[in-house]
N, C-alpha and C positions, 0 to 999 in steps of 0.2 A: 416299346410300348408307350400311347401317347398321354400322358399326366394332363396335361390343359382341359381345365372345365367347359369354358369359354368355346364356343366354335370360333375360328384364325379363317378371315377372309382373304386371297390373295387381291389389295387392292394400293395400286399406285395412284399418288394423287399428291399433291405439294405440301410441304407444313414447315414450319419455320421454329427450330426451337432455341431457346434460346436461356444456356444457366444463369443461373441467380449465385453463381459464386463471386465473390471480392477479385476474383484472378483471371475471371473469361465472363464477359460480358457480350462478347461479341457474339450476334444472332446465327444460325447454321441454316441455311438455305439445303433441303434435301427433301427425296420423294420419298413416301411410305413404298415398304415392299409388305407387307399384310398389318393388319388389325383388327381388333377383338374389342371388346366393352374394356378390358381389362389395360390395354395395353396394346403398341405398338412398335412397330418394328422397322426402321431408317437403312436407307442404303446410300453407299459411297460417301462416309462422312469421316470428319476427321474426329478420330476415340477421344469420349468422354472420359473422367472414371467413374467407375465402379460406383451406384451412392449419390453420383453429379443432381443437385432438384434444376428442373428446368421447366420452361412456361411451354406452351405448344400449342403455337394455332395450324389447324388442320382449314387449309384452303379447297372451300366444295363452292361449284355454282351450279346454279341451272339456271341457262342461257344467261338475263340479264341477273338476276339475283343469284348476291352473294349469300352464301351461308358458309360462318368459317366456324368450328367447333373447337374451342378452346377450353385447356384445361391445365393441372404441373401433372407433372410427373416426376419421375427419379431412374438413373439409369440403373440397368437390372441384370446387361450382357451386355458383352463385345462378341459378336466375330469378326473372325477376318478369315476372306476365302482365301484358298488357294489354286493354286501361283497367281494368282492378280494383284491378293495384297489387299483387296480392297475390301475398306472394314463397314459393319453392320453393327447400329445400337438396336439392342430392347429395352423399352423402357414401360414402364410400369404405371398407368395413371394411378395418383395421389391426392384428385381433389379437380372435379370436373362439376361443373355446373347443370343440373335441373332441366334446362333447355339444349345444353349441346351434346349431353347421354342421352336425351331420345331422340336428336338425329342423329346420333352416331346409331343408336337399334335402329332407326328405320333405314339410315342405308347397308348395316351390315344385312337386317331381314330381308331385305327388298334384292341385295347382290349375292348371297347366298340359299342352297337351297338344299343347306343342313339345318338350317335353326328351324328348331319347334315353338 
């Protein structure tokens, strides 16, 4: 049974995740697997503990125009694919500015036929 309230869009785009902990400040370059208005799933990354707070920059572009989506989020789940062992992280947005939120909504709306 599907419990999500927001439509989730399979969407592969470059993303940079920067953990905000004292132990691990190195940014992680990754690719999204899917995205929705409340968070995203990134694939093939090193694991981060659940609860880790991160700055997130999603790199969108159209021609020569760069349109980053910037947000802050929290790791809410880790998914390990068997047998490859690839790690994916589910990150829930905790703070996203109005411009980024509007751009994200347009991306999801434009690319999804299930949004109403």
